N, C-alpha and C positions, 0 to 999 in steps of 0.2 A: 259583424264574422266574430270579430274581438267576443262579443257575450257569449257566442256558443262555446268558443276552446276555453273561457274561463269555466262557464258551466263546465263543462267536459272535464277539467283539471279537478274541479271541488268534488264532483261525483266519483271522481277517480281515487281523491284523497281519504273521502269517507268510506268509501269499498274497501280499501286498503284499511283503514282503520278498524274497523269491522271485523276483516280477515283477521288482522295480529289478534287483534282483543279475542276473535275466536279459538284462535290458535294457543295464548300465552294463558287465558283466564285457568283454562283446566289445568294445568301444570301449578298454580299458582294454588289453587283447591286444594289438589292432589300431595302437594310437596315431594318430597326427591325421596323420602326413604318406604320401606316396607309398608303395604297398606293394612295386612293382616297380620295375625301370628304366626302363621306358617310360614307367611312368605317373611318374616322375619327371623323365624330356625331356617329355613331353605338360603337365604343371604349367609346367616352364621356358617354353615355347614358348606356352603359352598367357598366361602372366604379360607376356610381351612383347608379343603381340599387343594386348592391354586396355591395354597401356600402367599397369601394375600394381606400381609397385616394390618394393612391399611383399610382393607374391606372389612376383617376381623372387630376392628377397633370400632368400624362406625356401624357394627351389627350391635354392639354390646350397649347397655343402658348408659347415656351421656355423662350421668354423674357418675357411674362407678368410675368411669373411662378419668373423670377431672380428679377423684379421691387417689388414683394410683401416682404412688412418686415417680421420681426419672429412675432409681433403681429397681420399683417396682415392674416398670414397662421394658426395661432393658431385662430383667431378668425373663420376665413372661414373652418375650419376644424372641430369646433364646431356646424355653422349651418350646414355644411355636416352630419357631424354624427347624427345628432338631425332630419334629414328626411327620409323617407322612400318611395321611389317612385317607382313604375313597372312601365314600357314602355312595350305595347303589341302590335304585329303588326303595327311597327311605316314602314309608307310609304315613301321614301326621294325622292325630285326632287332637283338636282344641277344645279346652274344657274352660270357658268364660268363668271367671270369679263370680261367687255368687254377690259378694257385697261389694266389688268395682268393677265398675265396667272396663278400668283399663289397666284389667291384669287380668292375663290368661296359663295356661298352665299346657302345654304342645307336649303331647305324650309320642313316642317313636311306637309306631304299632308294630311294622316290620319293615325289612330291608336288609342289607347286608353292608357291614365297617371292615374295610379291608386296610391292614396299614402291615408297617415294620415292627415286630416286638422290641422295645428297648433292652430287654436282655440275652434276647439270643441273636437281634439281626436278622430273622427270620421273616418274611411277610407272611402274614397269619391275614384269614377271615374269618367272621362270627358273624351269626344273623341276630337281627335282634330278639328273638323269639330262644335263642343258646344265652345271651345276656339275660335275660330272664328267668332262664330256668338256673342257670349258673349261680346268678348272683340274688336272685329271690326280688329284683327292682326290676321297675319299669322305666327305661329312660323317659324321661320328662324335662323340658326347659320350662322355666319359668320366662314369661314375655311383659313386657308393660307398655305402655302407649304412654308417649310425650311427645306432644307440641305436633299432633298428627298421624306420627309415626309409631310403629313397634320396633323395641327393641329385645333385646335377649339380659335378660338380670342375672348375669353371672361375676361374683365379687375377681377382680383382678390386681384392687390392691392389697398389697399383705396383711394389714389393719383388717380389712374386711373378712380376709379368710379364718375359715375354720376353725377352731384349735382343734389339733389330733391330741387325745389322751392315750398315754401309755400303759 
């Protein structure tokens, strides 16, 4: 009888190990961040919409965040928390970089942006089509794959900001 009980215990332990590996292995292989450029862009806009500062930083390319000083981060956080934007029905189009498979551009093709105008204090809405027409640009975000996950490549350090010409 002891032999049968030990055999059952051994089979149960093996079954448990196999099930645990089956559950954990996919998590280890996929990582914890966005697996596509579009998913990275959606995470970025969700963080902005929810005023989730930590989520916002985690959506940005880690090397960009590391280059930011404490003063840069404090300034960016103040601006970030002052904004109140909603992104409705965004449609995205990904264009992989022809030379680097770890980079892609994600274009906002349609949708609505709603937020408080800092000059007037009024809530306003605009469509992606209106932005394209009014400013002559298509809103596009650069993304980059780093350690298996996709991130938004936006500068947040003052040293990385484009200089404004007068």
